C-alpha positions in Angstrom: 0.1 0.3 0.1 3.2 2.7 0.6 4.4 1.5 -2.8 1.3 2.2 -4.5 0.8 6.1 -2.6 4.5 6.7 -3.5 4.0 6.2 -6.9 0.9 8.7 -6.9 3.0 11.0 -5.7 6.0 10.9 -8.2 3.0 10.5 -10.2 1.3 13.7 -9.0 4.3 15.6 -8.9 5.5 14.9 -12.5 2.0 15.9 -13.8 2.3 19.3 -11.7 5.6 20.3 -13.1 4.3 19.4 -16.4 1.7 21.8 -15.7 3.9 24.7 -14.4 7.0 24.3 -16.0 7.8 26.3 -18.5 8.3 24.9 -22.6 11.3 23.2 -22.6 10.8 22.1 -19.0 7.5 21.0 -19.6 9.0 18.8 -22.4 11.3 17.5 -19.8 8.5 16.8 -17.3 6.6 15.3 -19.9 9.0 12.2 -20.9 9.7 11.5 -17.4 5.9 11.4 -16.9 6.0 8.9 -19.9 8.8 6.8 -19.0 7.8 6.6 -15.2 3.9 5.3 -16.4 5.9 2.9 -18.6 7.8 1.5 -15.9 4.9 1.5 -13.8 3.4 -0.9 -16.2 5.7 -3.4 -16.4 6.4 -3.6 -13.1 2.7 -3.8 -12.8 2.9 -7.2 -15.5 5.5 -9.1 -13.8 4.4 -8.5 -10.5 1.4 -10.5 -12.6 3.6 -12.9 -14.0 5.4 -13.6 -10.3 1.8 -14.4 -9.4 0.9 -17.0 -12.0 4.4 -19.0 -11.1 3.8 -19.3 -7.7 -0.3 -20.4 -8.2 1.2 -22.8 -10.6 3.6 -23.8 -8.1 1.3 -24.2 -5.5 -1.0 -26.6 -7.3 1.8 -29.1 -8.4 2.7 -28.9 -5.3 -0.8 -30.2 -4.3 -0.9 -33.1 -6.6 2.0 -34.5 -5.4 1.1 -33.8 -1.7 -2.5 -36.2 -2.2 -0.7 -38.6 -5.1 2.7 -39.1 -2.9 -0.6 -39.3 0.3 -2.0 -41.7 -1.9 0.9 -44.2 -2.5 1.9 -43.6 1.5 -1.2 -45.6 2.2 -0.6 -48.0 -0.6 -3.4 -47.0 -2.5 -1.8 -47.1 -5.8 -5.3 -47.8 -7.3 -6.3 -43.9 -6.4 -3.4 -42.8 -7.1 -3.0 -43.6 -10.5 -6.4 -42.3 -10.6 -5.9 -39.3 -8.9 -3.0 -38.7 -11.9 -5.4 -39.3 -14.3 -8.6 -37.0 -13.7 -6.8 -33.9 -11.6 -3.4 -33.9 -12.0 -3.3 -34.4 -15.7 -5.9 -32.3 -16.8 -5.2 -29.4 -14.6 -1.5 -28.8 -15.7 -3.0 -29.5 -19.0 0.0 -31.0 -21.0 0.9 -28.8 -24.4 -2.3 -26.8 -23.9 -0.3 -24.3 -25.1 1.5 -25.0 -27.6 1.6 -23.3 -31.3 -0.2 -20.7 -30.0 0.1 -16.9 -30.3 2.1 -15.5 -26.6 -0.8 -13.0 -26.2 -3.2 -16.0 -26.0 -0.9 -18.4 -24.2 -0.3 -15.1 -21.6 -4.3 -14.8 -21.1 -5.0 -18.1 -20.7 -2.4 -19.0 -18.1 -3.5 -15.9 -16.6 -7.6 -16.4 -16.6 -6.0 -20.4 -15.1 -4.1 -18.6 -12.3 -7.4 -16.5 -11.3 -9.3 -19.3 -11.7 -7.2 -21.3 -9.4 -6.9 -18.0 -6.6 -11.2 -18.1 -6.1 -11.4 -22.5 -5.9 -11.9 -22.8 -9.2 -10.2 -25.2 -12.4 -10.6 -24.4 -16.1 -10.4 -27.1 -18.7 -9.3 -26.2 -22.4 -11.1 -28.6 -24.8 -9.7 -28.5 -28.3 -7.2 -25.2 -28.3 -6.2 -26.3 -32.0 -9.3 -24.3 -33.3 -8.5 -21.5 -31.4 -8.3 -18.3 -34.7 -6.3 -16.4 -32.4 -7.9 -13.1 -33.1 -7.3 -10.3 -30.7 -11.6 -9.9 -30.6 -11.9 -13.6 -29.9 -9.4 -13.1 -26.9 -10.9 -9.9 -25.5 -14.8 -11.7 -25.7 -13.3 -15.1 -23.9 -11.3 -12.5 -21.5 -14.6 -10.7 -21.0 -17.1 -14.3 -20.3 -14.3 -15.6 -18.0 -14.1 -12.9 -15.9 -17.6 -13.0 -15.3 -18.4 -16.4 -15.1 -14.8 -17.3 -12.9 -16.6 -15.0 -9.6 -19.9 -16.8 -10.0 -18.1 -20.5 -10.3 -17.9 -23.0 -8.2 -15.5 -25.9 -9.1 -14.9 -27.0 -13.0 -14.9 -24.0 -16.2 -15.0 -25.8 -19.2 -14.0 -23.9 -22.2 -15.1 -25.5 -25.6 -13.4 -24.1 -29.1 -14.8 -24.7 -32.1 -13.8 -23.5 -35.4 -14.5 -19.4 -35.5 -15.9 -20.5 -31.7 -16.0 -20.7 -28.0 -18.5 -22.2 -25.2 -18.2 -21.6 -22.2 -19.8 -24.3 -19.6 -20.6 -24.5 -16.3 -23.0 -26.7 -14.1 -26.2 -24.9 -13.2 -25.2 -26.0 -9.6 -21.7 -24.9 -9.8 -23.2 -21.0 -10.5 -23.7 -19.1 -7.5 -25.5 -17.1 -9.6 -25.8 -15.9 -13.4 -23.5 -13.3 -14.7 -25.5 -9.3 -14.9 -23.1 -8.0 -17.6 -24.1 -7.9 -21.0 -21.3 -8.6 -23.0 -22.1 -7.6 -26.9 -22.1 -11.2 -29.0 -22.1 -13.3 -26.4 -25.2 -15.8 -25.8 -25.8 -17.0 -22.3 -28.2 -20.8 -22.4 -29.8 -22.5 -19.4 -29.8 -26.1 -20.4 -29.6 -29.4 -19.5 -28.4 -28.6 -16.2 -25.7 -26.6 -18.0 -24.8 -22.5 -18.2 -23.1 -22.1 -21.5 -21.8 -18.8 -22.9 -21.6 -18.8 -25.9 -19.2 -16.3 -29.2 -18.7 -16.3 -32.5 -20.5 -17.8 -36.3 -20.5 -21.7 -36.8 
């Protein structure tokens, strides 16, 4: 909190310098103001990356502890079942291979955000990702609405040019109220589904 307050004070001081200084110094203050904003944004991105790595390490450690516990109890079949059903499903082996960097980063960030609230995202058919910024923006908006309201597993299914986000009806505390242009919300067969894109 102290660091954030200091950043705002520095930005305010630079802004005052821009406003009250003469022409030459105004340009200098503007350059410093822009540089400071760039540094601030980069630090925020680095902090988010560190948080993502921390959450992934925590997830792996939890899986290893559970598997180790089953093995110590001699429950080899249960350890194997847990490994297949939970551990391998949650780490998504190779799921991000071949995707554009922006897609990979956003999917990992959404994964970490879901985990921080006790949820898990299962990505299905990522080979159908078109890689457009519009699709990524819509997916991020939908998941930012769904993740805080979900309880448990969120399935994201990709199809050519579209995606579906599915949650079991009992796995949602409430329906999202935010309207996202082009996204259709459906409640059918015990599932709540958000769809975007064209067939």
